OpenMM code with the backbone's topology and positions (N, CA, C; nanometers):
from openmm import Vec3, app, unit

residues = "UNK UNK UNK UNK UNK UNK UNK UNK UNK UNK UNK UNK UNK UNK UNK UNK UNK UNK UNK UNK UNK UNK UNK UNK UNK UNK UNK UNK UNK UNK UNK UNK UNK UNK UNK UNK UNK UNK UNK UNK UNK UNK UNK UNK UNK UNK UNK UNK UNK UNK UNK UNK UNK UNK UNK UNK UNK UNK UNK UNK UNK UNK UNK UNK UNK UNK UNK UNK UNK UNK UNK UNK UNK UNK UNK UNK UNK UNK UNK UNK UNK UNK UNK UNK UNK UNK UNK UNK UNK UNK UNK UNK UNK UNK UNK UNK UNK UNK UNK UNK UNK UNK UNK UNK UNK UNK UNK UNK UNK UNK UNK UNK UNK UNK UNK UNK UNK UNK UNK UNK UNK UNK UNK UNK UNK UNK UNK UNK".split()
positions = [
    Vec3(-1.1436, -4.6390, 0.6529),
    Vec3(-1.1219, -4.5076, 0.5861),
    Vec3(-1.2442, -4.3797, 0.6421),
    Vec3(-1.1810, -4.2999, 0.6690),
    Vec3(-1.2468, -4.1852, 0.7369),
    Vec3(-1.2775, -4.1261, 0.5784),
    Vec3(-1.3801, -4.0161, 0.6251),
    Vec3(-1.4231, -3.9185, 0.5224),
    Vec3(-1.3834, -3.7825, 0.5592),
    Vec3(-1.2392, -3.7494, 0.5414),
    Vec3(-1.1879, -3.6441, 0.6081),
    Vec3(-1.1586, -3.5496, 0.4475),
    Vec3(-1.1889, -3.3903, 0.4707),
    Vec3(-1.1286, -3.3307, 0.3466),
    Vec3(-1.0361, -3.2659, 0.3905),
    Vec3(-0.9044, -3.2708, 0.3103),
    Vec3(-0.7961, -3.1487, 0.3715),
    Vec3(-0.8191, -3.0034, 0.3890),
    Vec3(-0.7258, -2.9627, 0.4900),
    Vec3(-0.7664, -2.8191, 0.5031),
    Vec3(-0.6570, -2.7713, 0.4200),
    Vec3(-0.7271, -2.6526, 0.3698),
    Vec3(-0.6500, -2.5631, 0.2521),
    Vec3(-0.5171, -2.4922, 0.3319),
    Vec3(-0.4370, -2.4478, 0.2657),
    Vec3(-0.3333, -2.3733, 0.3587),
    Vec3(-0.3909, -2.2497, 0.3857),
    Vec3(-0.5275, -2.1455, 0.3267),
    Vec3(-0.5723, -2.0465, 0.3821),
    Vec3(-0.6301, -2.0860, 0.5155),
    Vec3(-0.7246, -2.1720, 0.5032),
    Vec3(-0.7789, -2.2050, 0.6409),
    Vec3(-0.6830, -2.2412, 0.7513),
    Vec3(-0.5627, -2.2953, 0.7310),
    Vec3(-0.4866, -2.3406, 0.8042),
    Vec3(-0.4448, -2.1998, 0.8650),
    Vec3(-0.3922, -2.1347, 0.8136),
    Vec3(-0.3198, -1.9804, 0.8292),
    Vec3(-0.4338, -1.9267, 0.8931),
    Vec3(-0.5567, -1.9303, 0.8320),
    Vec3(-0.6697, -1.8468, 0.9522),
    Vec3(-0.6865, -1.9043, 1.0982),
    Vec3(-0.6473, -2.0327, 1.0895),
    Vec3(-0.6795, -2.0991, 1.2454),
    Vec3(-0.5606, -2.0954, 1.3232),
    Vec3(-0.4533, -2.0400, 1.2733),
    Vec3(-0.3336, -1.9790, 1.3347),
    Vec3(-0.3215, -1.8752, 1.3999),
    Vec3(-0.4341, -1.7721, 1.3361),
    Vec3(-0.4159, -1.6431, 1.4048),
    Vec3(-0.5173, -1.6693, 1.5362),
    Vec3(-0.4668, -1.6363, 1.6440),
    Vec3(-0.5341, -1.6019, 1.7823),
    Vec3(-0.6744, -1.5348, 1.7859),
    Vec3(-0.7629, -1.5386, 1.8898),
    Vec3(-0.8284, -1.4190, 1.9026),
    Vec3(-0.8272, -1.2961, 1.9151),
    Vec3(-0.6955, -1.3020, 1.9962),
    Vec3(-0.6573, -1.1869, 2.0629),
    Vec3(-0.5997, -1.0613, 1.9567),
    Vec3(-0.5210, -1.1364, 1.8470),
    Vec3(-0.4738, -1.0938, 1.7552),
    Vec3(-0.5811, -1.0643, 1.6809),
    Vec3(-0.6904, -1.0982, 1.6314),
    Vec3(-0.7782, -1.0938, 1.5322),
    Vec3(-0.8556, -0.9629, 1.5595),
    Vec3(-0.8784, -0.9581, 1.6967),
    Vec3(-0.9133, -0.8508, 1.7832),
    Vec3(-0.8306, -0.7353, 1.7574),
    Vec3(-0.7309, -0.7025, 1.8029),
    Vec3(-0.6160, -0.5997, 1.7689),
    Vec3(-0.5997, -0.5941, 1.6092),
    Vec3(-0.5952, -0.6362, 1.5296),
    Vec3(-0.6157, -0.6571, 1.3656),
    Vec3(-0.7182, -0.5414, 1.3413),
    Vec3(-0.8398, -0.6040, 1.3698),
    Vec3(-0.9576, -0.5258, 1.3714),
    Vec3(-0.9380, -0.3495, 1.4075),
    Vec3(-0.9021, -0.3952, 1.5363),
    Vec3(-0.9139, -0.2448, 1.6082),
    Vec3(-0.7990, -0.1274, 1.5351),
    Vec3(-0.6940, -0.1972, 1.4714),
    Vec3(-0.5845, -0.1192, 1.4108),
    Vec3(-0.6698, -0.0478, 1.3130),
    Vec3(-0.7147, -0.1642, 1.2297),
    Vec3(-0.7975, -0.0975, 1.1180),
    Vec3(-0.8735, -0.0009, 1.1199),
    Vec3(-0.9830, -0.0043, 1.2210),
    Vec3(-1.0898, 0.0657, 1.2425),
    Vec3(-1.0257, 0.2209, 1.3174),
    Vec3(-0.9016, 0.1972, 1.3774),
    Vec3(-0.8755, 0.2734, 1.4573),
    Vec3(-0.8684, 0.4277, 1.3477),
    Vec3(-0.8542, 0.4194, 1.2195),
    Vec3(-0.8116, 0.5362, 1.1260),
    Vec3(-0.9805, 0.5893, 1.0996),
    Vec3(-1.0411, 0.5432, 1.1777),
    Vec3(-1.1802, 0.6246, 1.1456),
    Vec3(-1.1869, 0.7342, 1.2609),
    Vec3(-1.0747, 0.7260, 1.3163),
    Vec3(-1.0564, 0.8408, 1.3993),
    Vec3(-1.0242, 0.9388, 1.3360),
    Vec3(-1.0093, 0.9526, 1.2159),
    Vec3(-0.9675, 1.0728, 1.1172),
    Vec3(-1.0917, 1.1739, 1.1436),
    Vec3(-1.1842, 1.1248, 1.1537),
    Vec3(-1.3218, 1.1766, 1.0780),
    Vec3(-1.3258, 1.2830, 1.2240),
    Vec3(-1.2916, 1.2600, 1.3341),
    Vec3(-1.2764, 1.3599, 1.4406),
    Vec3(-1.1538, 1.4462, 1.4001),
    Vec3(-1.0277, 1.3798, 1.3441),
    Vec3(-0.9465, 1.5200, 1.3439),
    Vec3(-0.8632, 1.4174, 1.2637),
    Vec3(-0.8105, 1.4578, 1.1234),
    Vec3(-0.7909, 1.4089, 1.0189),
    Vec3(-0.6300, 1.3091, 1.0399),
    Vec3(-0.5908, 1.3770, 1.1138),
    Vec3(-0.4427, 1.3110, 1.1315),
    Vec3(-0.4328, 1.2000, 1.2134),
    Vec3(-0.5658, 1.1799, 1.3135),
    Vec3(-0.5698, 1.0544, 1.3478),
    Vec3(-0.5737, 0.9220, 1.3147),
    Vec3(-0.6391, 0.9726, 1.1681),
    Vec3(-0.6096, 0.8290, 1.0834),
    Vec3(-0.5090, 0.7663, 1.0815),
    Vec3(-0.4138, 0.8422, 1.0749),
    Vec3(-0.2538, 0.7719, 1.0479),
    Vec3(-0.2069, 0.7750, 1.2155),
    Vec3(-0.2488, 0.8434, 1.3104),
    Vec3(-0.1777, 0.7988, 1.4062),
    Vec3(-0.2400, 0.7188, 1.5076),
    Vec3(-0.3569, 0.7202, 1.5143),
    Vec3(-0.4296, 0.5790, 1.5881),
    Vec3(-0.3925, 0.4613, 1.5493),
    Vec3(-0.3900, 0.4195, 1.4267),
    Vec3(-0.3191, 0.2344, 1.4077),
    Vec3(-0.1614, 0.2639, 1.4157),
    Vec3(-0.0994, 0.3835, 1.3924),
    Vec3(0.0455, 0.3685, 1.4324),
    Vec3(0.0773, 0.3335, 1.5829),
    Vec3(0.0063, 0.4543, 1.6775),
    Vec3(0.0003, 0.4171, 1.7884),
    Vec3(-0.0219, 0.2306, 1.8207),
    Vec3(-0.1135, 0.1575, 1.8045),
    Vec3(-0.1705, 0.0410, 1.8240),
    Vec3(-0.0319, -0.0107, 1.7563),
    Vec3(0.0254, -0.0049, 1.6446),
    Vec3(0.0862, -0.0828, 1.5778),
    Vec3(0.2342, -0.0977, 1.6660),
    Vec3(0.2446, 0.0127, 1.6995),
    Vec3(0.3823, 0.0214, 1.7945),
    Vec3(0.3910, -0.0781, 1.9322),
    Vec3(0.2361, -0.0546, 2.0026),
    Vec3(0.2259, -0.1018, 2.1217),
    Vec3(0.2524, -0.2784, 2.0989),
    Vec3(0.1537, -0.2980, 1.9811),
    Vec3(0.1468, -0.4647, 1.9611),
    Vec3(0.2137, -0.5574, 1.8855),
    Vec3(0.3349, -0.4661, 1.7876),
    Vec3(0.3616, -0.5364, 1.7210),
    Vec3(0.4725, -0.6125, 1.7668),
    Vec3(0.5708, -0.6419, 1.8571),
    Vec3(0.6369, -0.7196, 1.9034),
    Vec3(0.5842, -0.8606, 1.9753),
    Vec3(0.4530, -0.8197, 2.0173),
    Vec3(0.4103, -0.9334, 2.0459),
    Vec3(0.2862, -1.0304, 1.9638),
    Vec3(0.2251, -0.9647, 1.9030),
    Vec3(0.1542, -1.0209, 1.7791),
    Vec3(0.2151, -0.9943, 1.7038),
    Vec3(0.1887, -1.1046, 1.6202),
    Vec3(0.2659, -1.1190, 1.4599),
    Vec3(0.1194, -1.0933, 1.3535),
    Vec3(0.0234, -1.1256, 1.3625),
    Vec3(-0.0592, -1.0720, 1.2890),
    Vec3(-0.1115, -0.9356, 1.2660),
    Vec3(-0.1158, -0.8730, 1.4289),
    Vec3(-0.1285, -0.7211, 1.4402),
    Vec3(-0.0099, -0.6353, 1.3560),
    Vec3(0.1212, -0.7286, 1.3778),
    Vec3(0.2489, -0.6329, 1.2971),
    Vec3(0.2200, -0.6355, 1.1852),
    Vec3(0.1867, -0.7403, 1.0724),
    Vec3(0.1281, -0.7078, 0.9637),
    Vec3(0.0310, -0.6584, 0.9449),
    Vec3(-0.0638, -0.6447, 0.9829),
    Vec3(-0.1812, -0.5870, 0.9462),
    Vec3(-0.1626, -0.4238, 1.0087),
    Vec3(-0.0856, -0.4154, 1.0926),
    Vec3(-0.0647, -0.2564, 1.1696),
    Vec3(-0.0005, -0.2212, 1.0249),
    Vec3(0.1143, -0.2665, 0.9772),
    Vec3(0.1855, -0.2154, 0.8417),
    Vec3(0.0818, -0.1388, 0.7390),
    Vec3(0.0031, -0.2484, 0.7313),
    Vec3(-0.0876, -0.2327, 0.5968),
    Vec3(-0.1515, -0.1021, 0.6138),
    Vec3(-0.2481, -0.0924, 0.7681),
    Vec3(-0.3198, 0.0233, 0.7722),
    Vec3(-0.2356, 0.1383, 0.7664),
    Vec3(-0.1062, 0.1267, 0.8327),
    Vec3(-0.0383, 0.2440, 0.8488),
    Vec3(-0.0122, 0.2941, 0.7047),
    Vec3(0.0302, 0.1858, 0.6163),
    Vec3(0.0370, 0.2287, 0.4750),
    Vec3(-0.0088, 0.2932, 0.4144),
    Vec3(-0.1811, 0.2345, 0.4187),
    Vec3(-0.2654, 0.2891, 0.3650),
    Vec3(-0.2998, 0.4413, 0.3945),
    Vec3(-0.3170, 0.4816, 0.5022),
    Vec3(-0.3467, 0.5600, 0.5624),
    Vec3(-0.2708, 0.6459, 0.5390),
    Vec3(-0.1176, 0.6344, 0.5073),
    Vec3(-0.0360, 0.7307, 0.4615),
    Vec3(-0.0452, 0.7567, 0.2845),
    Vec3(-0.0817, 0.6528, 0.2019),
    Vec3(-0.1270, 0.6871, 0.0998),
    Vec3(-0.2674, 0.7762, 0.0430),
    Vec3(-0.3482, 0.7355, 0.1554),
    Vec3(-0.4643, 0.8193, 0.1560),
    Vec3(-0.4367, 0.9790, 0.2069),
    Vec3(-0.3547, 1.0003, 0.2974),
    Vec3(-0.2968, 1.1653, 0.3355),
    Vec3(-0.2395, 1.1863, 0.1990),
    Vec3(-0.1872, 1.1237, 0.1194),
    Vec3(-0.0886, 1.1604, 0.0229),
    Vec3(-0.2103, 1.2094, -0.0847),
    Vec3(-0.2952, 1.1227, -0.0990),
    Vec3(-0.3729, 1.1773, -0.1848),
    Vec3(-0.4637, 1.2962, -0.1633),
    Vec3(-0.5148, 1.3226, -0.0186),
    Vec3(-0.5830, 1.4295, 0.0214),
    Vec3(-0.5011, 1.5526, -0.0075),
    Vec3(-0.3836, 1.5664, 0.0093),
    Vec3(-0.2958, 1.6401, 0.0121),
    Vec3(-0.2843, 1.7170, -0.1644),
    Vec3(-0.2728, 1.5939, -0.2501),
    Vec3(-0.2960, 1.6481, -0.3631),
    Vec3(-0.4179, 1.7097, -0.4303),
    Vec3(-0.5379, 1.6656, -0.3291),
    Vec3(-0.6634, 1.7287, -0.3574),
    Vec3(-0.6783, 1.8545, -0.3393),
    Vec3(-0.5598, 1.9629, -0.2467),
    Vec3(-0.6059, 2.0420, -0.1633),
    Vec3(-0.5956, 2.1670, -0.2916),
    Vec3(-0.4273, 2.1587, -0.3567),
    Vec3(-0.4194, 2.2742, -0.4713),
    Vec3(-0.5559, 2.2818, -0.5571),
    Vec3(-0.5856, 2.1361, -0.5978),
    Vec3(-0.6968, 2.1016, -0.7459),
    Vec3(-0.8419, 2.1368, -0.6700),
    Vec3(-0.8712, 2.1621, -0.5334),
    Vec3(-0.9415, 2.2445, -0.4828),
    Vec3(-1.0136, 2.3790, -0.5536),
    Vec3(-0.8774, 2.4538, -0.6056),
    Vec3(-0.9058, 2.5961, -0.6806),
    Vec3(-0.9744, 2.5771, -0.8137),
    Vec3(-0.9486, 2.4526, -0.8592),
    Vec3(-1.0627, 2.4253, -0.9763),
    Vec3(-1.1421, 2.3718, -0.9643),
    Vec3(-1.1936, 2.3319, -0.8433),
    Vec3(-1.3264, 2.2638, -0.7810),
    Vec3(-1.3067, 2.0813, -0.7986),
    Vec3(-1.2207, 2.0569, -0.8971),
    Vec3(-1.2462, 1.8782, -0.8980),
    Vec3(-1.1558, 1.8369, -0.8229),
    Vec3(-1.0641, 1.9008, -0.7076),
    Vec3(-1.0137, 1.8905, -0.5988),
    Vec3(-1.1483, 1.8188, -0.4973),
    Vec3(-1.2420, 1.8891, -0.4921),
    Vec3(-1.3419, 1.8585, -0.4009),
    Vec3(-1.4357, 1.7101, -0.4111),
    Vec3(-1.4334, 1.6936, -0.5368),
    Vec3(-1.4793, 1.6139, -0.5917),
    Vec3(-1.4102, 1.4599, -0.5822),
    Vec3(-1.2843, 1.4595, -0.6209),
    Vec3(-1.1663, 1.3981, -0.6218),
    Vec3(-1.1500, 1.3546, -0.4667),
    Vec3(-1.1517, 1.4465, -0.3379),
    Vec3(-1.1505, 1.4440, -0.1764),
    Vec3(-1.2928, 1.3359, -0.1820),
    Vec3(-1.3686, 1.3621, -0.2030),
    Vec3(-1.5089, 1.3007, -0.1314),
    Vec3(-1.4886, 1.1478, -0.2086),
    Vec3(-1.4412, 1.1512, -0.3336),
    Vec3(-1.4194, 0.9995, -0.3653),
    Vec3(-1.3471, 0.9012, -0.2688),
    Vec3(-1.1992, 0.9968, -0.2472),
    Vec3(-1.0928, 0.9358, -0.1976),
    Vec3(-1.1737, 0.9167, -0.0418),
    Vec3(-1.2419, 0.9907, 0.0383),
    Vec3(-1.2927, 0.9596, 0.1116),
    Vec3(-1.3703, 0.8448, 0.1641),
    Vec3(-1.4505, 0.8522, 0.0361),
    Vec3(-1.5739, 0.7103, 0.0448),
    Vec3(-1.4683, 0.5846, 0.0058),
    Vec3(-1.3628, 0.5522, -0.0739),
    Vec3(-1.2880, 0.4889, -0.0646),
    Vec3(-1.2324, 0.4321, 0.0341),
    Vec3(-1.1507, 0.5456, 0.1217),
    Vec3(-1.0759, 0.5088, 0.2498),
    Vec3(-1.1918, 0.4087, 0.3348),
    Vec3(-1.3144, 0.4712, 0.3382),
    Vec3(-1.4429, 0.4453, 0.4461),
    Vec3(-1.4614, 0.2963, 0.3895),
    Vec3(-1.4488, 0.2840, 0.2798),
    Vec3(-1.5076, 0.1355, 0.2211),
    Vec3(-1.3843, 0.0185, 0.2717),
    Vec3(-1.2440, 0.0830, 0.1973),
    Vec3(-1.1431, -0.0274, 0.2511),
    Vec3(-1.0931, -0.0440, 0.3698),
    Vec3(-1.1483, 0.0544, 0.4428),
    Vec3(-1.0865, 0.0410, 0.6061),
    Vec3(-1.2169, -0.0584, 0.6618),
    Vec3(-1.3465, -0.0535, 0.5862),
    Vec3(-1.4122, -0.1646, 0.6918),
    Vec3(-1.3853, -0.3119, 0.5785),
    Vec3(-1.3481, -0.3063, 0.4442),
    Vec3(-1.3266, -0.4306, 0.4038),
    Vec3(-1.1978, -0.5346, 0.4945),
    Vec3(-1.1180, -0.4346, 0.5255),
    Vec3(-0.9984, -0.4591, 0.5878),
    Vec3(-1.0261, -0.5016, 0.7233),
    Vec3(-1.1289, -0.4582, 0.8107),
    Vec3(-1.1567, -0.4853, 0.9735),
    Vec3(-1.1978, -0.6382, 0.9273),
    Vec3(-1.3108, -0.6482, 0.8701),
    Vec3(-1.3888, -0.7411, 0.8501),
    Vec3(-1.2855, -0.8887, 0.7870),
    Vec3(-1.1895, -0.8393, 0.7114),
    Vec3(-1.1254, -0.9837, 0.6821),
    Vec3(-1.0312, -1.0191, 0.7815),
    Vec3(-0.9609, -0.9110, 0.8803),
    Vec3(-0.8676, -0.8980, 0.9743),
    Vec3(-0.9394, -0.9751, 1.1321),
    Vec3(-1.0572, -0.9717, 1.1005),
    Vec3(-1.1531, -0.9867, 1.2067),
    Vec3(-1.1628, -1.1564, 1.2152),
    Vec3(-1.1890, -1.1984, 1.0450),
    Vec3(-1.2087, -1.3420, 0.9930),
    Vec3(-1.0435, -1.3969, 1.0016),
    Vec3(-0.9315, -1.3085, 1.0521),
    Vec3(-0.7816, -1.3818, 1.0810),
    Vec3(-0.7317, -1.3839, 0.9357),
    Vec3(-0.7802, -1.3273, 0.8112),
    Vec3(-0.7304, -1.3527, 0.6831),
    Vec3(-0.6298, -1.2172, 0.6801),
    Vec3(-0.5273, -1.2471, 0.5971),
    Vec3(-0.4024, -1.1802, 0.5884),
    Vec3(-0.4515, -1.0240, 0.4230),
    Vec3(-0.5400, -0.9555, 0.4759),
    Vec3(-0.5908, -0.8582, 0.3856),
    Vec3(-0.4890, -0.7560, 0.3191),
    Vec3(-0.4498, -0.7406, 0.2311),
    Vec3(-0.3384, -0.6187, 0.1511),
    Vec3(-0.4520, -0.5078, 0.0804),
    Vec3(-0.4363, -0.4019, 0.1185),
    Vec3(-0.5120, -0.2662, 0.0688),
    Vec3(-0.4448, -0.2940, -0.0861),
    Vec3(-0.5368, -0.2231, -0.1592),
    Vec3(-0.5255, -0.2074, -0.3220),
    Vec3(-0.4309, -0.0830, -0.3498),
    Vec3(-0.3852, -0.0783, -0.4283),
    Vec3(-0.3234, 0.0855, -0.4473),
    Vec3(-0.2049, 0.1361, -0.3566),
    Vec3(-0.1545, 0.0742, -0.2856),
    Vec3(-0.1299, 0.1433, -0.1845),
    Vec3(0.0446, 0.1719, -0.1582),
    Vec3(0.1171, 0.2560, -0.1198),
    Vec3(0.2490, 0.3020, -0.1322),
    Vec3(0.3310, 0.2281, -0.0362),
    Vec3(0.3566, 0.1408, -0.0060),
    Vec3(0.4092, 0.0431, 0.1160),
    Vec3(0.5790, 0.1168, 0.1768),
    Vec3(0.5292, 0.2298, 0.2507),
    Vec3(0.6468, 0.2880, 0.3077),
    Vec3(0.7159, 0.2334, 0.4201),
    Vec3(0.6198, 0.1633, 0.5325),
    Vec3(0.6523, 0.0861, 0.6178),
    Vec3(0.6679, -0.0804, 0.5938),
    Vec3(0.7653, -0.0772, 0.6255),
    Vec3(0.7964, -0.2761, 0.5523),
    Vec3(0.8300, -0.3624, 0.7086),
] * unit.nanometer
topology = app.Topology()
chain = topology.addChain("A")
for resn in residues:
    res = topology.addResidue(resn, chain)
    for name in ("N", "CA", "C"):
        topology.addAtom(name, app.Element.getBySymbol(name[0]), res)
């Protein structure tokens, strides 16, 4: 009798994701950090990677949509902060939004690098 433990469905899903897919999914999430240089790049960079790789790498297709939807949601949040800056609360909210954006991008990139199917919380999923 062998002493083998059954593989959970999550472990089998993770092992089904190739290293190439993991790498590109990680890059897709991290590419949003280009928004530090020019704000719209936070949305454009993941969009370009997703458009190029979505048909050949299913994991990148899924994670790319997540990254794009998250950045759309963050962009909407920043647009809402602009008029609120007139009463100063917008500056605080924009700072908090920026920190949350950075933290969740890193969490998503680490998860994608492990081959885990990450979903951002509180996201309006426009791209399906």
